[in-house]
PLY file of the C-alpha trace (Angstrom):
ply
format ascii 1.0
element vertex 74
property float x
property float y
property float z
element edge 73
property int vertex1
property int vertex2
end_header
15.20 -3.74 3.27
17.30 -1.07 1.94
15.74 -1.83 -1.47
12.43 -0.07 -0.68
10.96 1.59 -3.70
9.91 5.55 -3.49
6.35 5.07 -4.51
3.42 7.48 -4.36
-0.14 6.58 -2.50
-2.04 5.93 -5.98
1.30 3.59 -7.22
0.92 1.64 -4.04
-3.05 1.25 -4.33
-2.96 -0.03 -7.70
-0.06 -2.45 -6.84
-2.13 -3.73 -3.80
-5.48 -4.06 -6.06
-3.21 -6.85 -8.29
-2.70 -8.44 -4.95
-6.68 -8.74 -4.31
-7.14 -5.59 -2.16
-10.01 -3.52 -2.65
-10.88 0.19 -1.74
-13.33 -0.17 1.08
-13.88 3.56 1.76
-12.03 6.83 1.73
-11.97 9.52 4.39
-10.39 12.64 3.28
-6.92 11.59 1.70
-6.80 8.40 3.44
-7.93 5.28 1.43
-8.72 2.02 3.54
-7.90 -1.29 1.72
-9.40 -4.70 2.58
-8.54 -7.96 1.33
-11.24 -11.10 1.14
-9.01 -12.88 3.74
-9.42 -10.10 6.58
-6.09 -8.11 5.93
-6.73 -4.59 5.91
-4.51 -1.38 5.72
-4.64 2.50 5.10
-2.78 4.53 2.37
-2.62 8.04 2.36
-2.61 9.78 -0.97
-1.09 13.41 -0.69
-0.58 14.38 -4.22
2.73 13.31 -5.96
4.49 12.90 -2.54
5.98 9.17 -1.88
5.44 7.06 0.83
8.04 7.21 3.67
9.90 4.44 4.33
8.79 3.77 7.92
5.04 3.85 6.84
6.02 1.69 3.60
7.16 -0.83 5.89
4.02 -0.58 8.32
1.79 -0.83 5.03
3.47 -4.33 4.17
3.36 -5.65 7.32
-0.34 -4.73 7.56
-0.87 -6.81 4.08
1.80 -9.56 5.12
3.78 -8.96 2.06
7.45 -8.86 1.37
9.27 -6.06 -0.25
10.07 -8.40 -3.25
6.71 -9.40 -3.39
5.49 -5.76 -3.76
7.91 -4.89 -6.49
6.78 -7.71 -8.40
3.33 -6.10 -8.22
4.49 -2.89 -9.33
0 1
1 2
2 3
3 4
4 5
5 6
6 7
7 8
8 9
9 10
10 11
11 12
12 13
13 14
14 15
15 16
16 17
17 18
18 19
19 20
20 21
21 22
22 23
23 24
24 25
25 26
26 27
27 28
28 29
29 30
30 31
31 32
32 33
33 34
34 35
35 36
36 37
37 38
38 39
39 40
40 41
41 42
42 43
43 44
44 45
45 46
46 47
47 48
48 49
49 50
50 51
51 52
52 53
53 54
54 55
55 56
56 57
57 58
58 59
59 60
60 61
61 62
62 63
63 64
64 65
65 66
66 67
67 68
68 69
69 70
70 71
71 72
72 73
């Protein structure tokens, strides 16, 4: 999983919206996304700061996506 792209929270949210996720609510800088089939995750949006590789991997596990599937959504 060394080919993880450096993305910001906003860019990750826009990619996940293409996969069918919607922003259910926002609390502070955390955006809660849900999918119609029950998958859900939380994305922090801190300006132009990129998502770390550990959190990125956790978000993909929550969304049941592979890195290659996510890159296709970008």
